[in-house]
N, C-alpha and C positions, 0 to 999 in steps of 0.2 A: 653757473648755472647756463646750457643750454637749452632754451626753449624750443629754438626748430636747429633743423643743419639742409645744410647746401650738400644736396645729393649727388655729388661725383663720387662716389662711393664704386657703383658697378654691382654692389649688390642689392641695394632697395628696388633697383627697377625689375628684378625677380620679384617682388613680393606688392609694390604699390605701382598705379598707372604714372605715366608715367605725371612729372610734377617737380618743381622747383627743389623746393624745403619737403622734408619730412619732419613732423612734430614733435612736439611730447607731449605728454597729458599735463594741463595747463595747471590741476588742481593738485598734482604731487610732486609736480613743480614749485608750488610755493609752500608746500606741506617742506620740501628738503632745503628749500633757502631760510625758511623759518628755523626749522632745527641747524641750521649749518652758523645762523645769527646766532642761536642761543650757546652752541659749543664758542662763541667766539671769532667767528671765520668773518668777514666782511664778504660776503659775492655779491658777483657781479651777476646781472643776467642779459644775457643777449644768444642772439646767432652763432652757429660754428659752419665750418667745411670740412665739411667730411671728404679726405681723399686719400686714396692707397698710397700715393708717395709725397708726404707733403716736405720733403729734402728738395723736390724736382720740380717745385712750382715757381711759377716767374715772376720779376716784378713788377710788371703790368697786372698777372693774376691776383696778386697781394694789396695791389693797392688797390684795384676795381672791389675788390672784397673787403676791405676793411670801410673804403669809402661807402658800399653798401649798409657797414653795421657789427660786419662778421667779426667777435672778437679773438677767435679759437678755432687753430686748423688740429683736427683728430684723425683717427684712421676710423673708426668703428659710429660714433651716436647716429647717423643716418642709418645703417644698418640696424642699428637697436631700435629708433623707430619703426621701421621697416615693421619689420618682423611682429615686433608690437601692436602695431594696426591689423598688419594679417590673421595674427591670431586673437587677435579683442583682448587684447590685455592692454595694462598704463605700461608705460616706462619716461622714466624722466634720466637726466644727462648730467653727471658735475664732473670738473677737470679742473688738475691743478695745472697751471701750467709751469713748465720744468726748463722751457726756454724760450727766448723772444727770437724771431725771425728778425733780419737783418732784409730787407728788401734790397738792399744793394748787394749783399754777401751773408750766410749763412753764418757771420762773426760774432755771433751772440755766444758768452759762454753758457753752455751748462751749469744749470744748477746743483752742484754736487754738496755729497753729504757733508754737515762740516762746514762749508764754505761763508763764507761774509753773505750771501745768497739763498741761504739752505732756509727749507722750507720747512723747519724742525716742526714736530708737532699736526702740522696742515694735516697727511694723509690721515692721520690715528682719528683725526677731530671728525674732518669729514665723513670715515668709513661709523664712526657713532652718529653722526649726524645721518647715515642713510640707514644705518638699523633703524635711528628709533624712527625715520618717517618708515620704513616699512612698519615696523609695530602698528604704532597709527594710524596703519592702513589695514592692520589686519591680513598682512601678508607674511607668510612659514618664512623665519630668518635659520 
C-alpha cells in the first residue's frame, strides 16, 4: 500500500501546490490494508515514486529513493492522490510489484503468468479487498 507518493509525475503539479509528496487518505489506506490482510495478502506500507518513465531512472535515483524508504515505482499514484485532494475526495493506492528493478541494469525477470514467481491470485485478492474497502466506506461500486 502506498501512503504517500513522490511527485515526479508531471500531473500532480496541475492540481496541488508544489510539495515533495502527494498523500493517501490514511483511514482509507488502513481499511484497505485490513481488507488485504483478511483475504490472505501480506501488505507492506510505504511510499512510492511516481515517474512517467520508470525504466529511464538512474542508479543514483533508485539508490537515493530506496534510502529514503521508497518501496515501489509506479506511473500514476501521485496523480491519483493529487486529483483526489483537489476534488475533496479520498484516495488510497495498492500495487502488486511485477518486476524487481536492479539498480545496476534492469535485468530482473518479469513475473510471468505460470512462471515460478507468478503472483497467482494476488491481483484478484487485492481486487476483492478494494471492493470490500469501498463498500465499507459507502462508496458506490
